[in-house]
C-alpha positions in Angstrom: -10.6 -20.8 11.6 -7.0 -21.8 10.7 -6.0 -23.0 7.3 -4.7 -26.6 7.4 -1.6 -25.6 5.3 -0.9 -22.6 7.5 -1.3 -24.8 10.6 1.1 -27.4 9.2 3.6 -24.7 8.3 3.4 -23.2 11.8 4.1 -26.7 13.3 7.0 -27.3 11.0 8.5 -23.9 11.8 8.1 -24.5 15.6 9.9 -27.8 15.3 12.7 -26.2 13.1 13.3 -23.5 15.7 13.1 -25.9 18.7 15.6 -28.3 17.1 18.1 -25.5 16.9 17.2 -23.9 20.3 16.2 -20.7 18.5 13.0 -20.1 20.4 15.0 -17.9 22.7 15.7 -15.5 19.8 12.2 -15.5 18.3 10.6 -12.8 20.4 7.9 -10.8 18.6 10.3 -7.8 18.5 13.1 -9.8 16.9 10.8 -11.5 14.4 9.3 -8.1 13.4 12.8 -6.8 12.8 13.8 -9.9 10.8 10.6 -9.6 8.7 11.5 -6.0 7.8 15.0 -7.0 6.9 13.7 -9.7 4.6 11.2 -7.3 3.0 14.0 -4.9 2.3 16.0 -7.8 0.7 12.9 -8.5 -1.5 12.7 -4.8 -2.6 16.3 -4.8 -3.5 15.7 -7.2 -6.3 13.3 -4.7 -7.9 15.3 -1.6 -7.3 16.0 0.3 -10.5 13.8 -2.0 -12.6 11.1 -0.6 -14.9 7.5 -1.8 -14.3 7.9 -4.1 -17.3 11.2 -5.6 -16.1 9.7 -6.2 -12.7 7.1 -8.4 -14.4 9.6 -10.3 -16.6 12.2 -11.5 -14.2 14.9 -13.9 -15.4 14.7 -17.4 -13.9 17.6 -16.8 -11.5 16.2 -13.5 -10.2 12.8 -15.1 -9.9 14.2 -17.9 -7.8 15.9 -15.4 -5.5 12.7 -13.4 -5.2 10.9 -16.7 -4.3 13.4 -17.3 -1.5 12.9 -13.8 -0.1 9.1 -14.3 -0.2 9.6 -17.6 1.7 11.8 -15.8 4.3 9.1 -13.2 4.8 6.4 -15.9 5.1 8.5 -17.8 7.7 9.0 -14.8 9.9 5.3 -13.7 9.5 4.1 -17.2 10.5 6.5 -17.4 13.4 5.5 -14.0 14.7 1.8 -14.8 14.5 2.5 -18.0 16.3 4.5 -16.3 19.1 1.7 -13.8 19.6 -1.0 -16.5 19.4 -2.7 -14.8 16.4 -4.7 -16.9 14.0 -3.3 -15.5 10.7 -6.1 -16.9 8.5 -8.8 -15.3 10.7 -6.8 -12.1 10.9 -6.7 -12.0 7.1 -10.4 -12.7 6.8 -11.1 -9.9 9.3 -8.8 -7.4 7.5 -10.3 -8.2 4.1 -13.8 -7.4 5.5 -12.5 -4.1 6.9 -10.8 -3.2 3.7 -14.0 -4.0 1.8 -15.8 -1.5 3.9 -13.0 1.1 3.5 -12.7 0.5 -0.2 -16.1 -0.3 -1.7 -15.5 -1.6 -5.3 -18.1 0.8 -6.8 -16.2 3.8 -5.4 -12.6 2.8 -5.9 -12.5 0.7 -9.0 -9.4 1.7 -11.0 -8.2 4.2 -8.4 -5.1 3.9 -6.2 -6.2 6.7 -3.9 -6.4 6.1 -0.1 -9.8 5.7 1.3 -9.6 9.1 3.1 -9.3 10.8 -0.3 -12.7 9.7 -1.8 -15.1 9.8 1.1 
């Protein structure tokens, strides 16, 4: 099952890349590398901030963070599309698996990895 919004975004991104003849550059490998670069650019906005500062970003910084999140989403959706992965279904499946690994009654309030409490 694919989210209508996600499907629409995937179609928009396909058109955007096709109009620019960028499909040739959008291999899964290149998209994965671009995704990591954008994630690093996101992290850079939070480097050296305190926990409180990271939650109280000024408007200009918040806008820049929004743009980095958008870049990450774009590359994530493009990569899933190129690999023919239904992202919404993959998320549903992963949430189910995480629910089994991290049962709420065992992990509530803990940040430990599932291997540490079994």
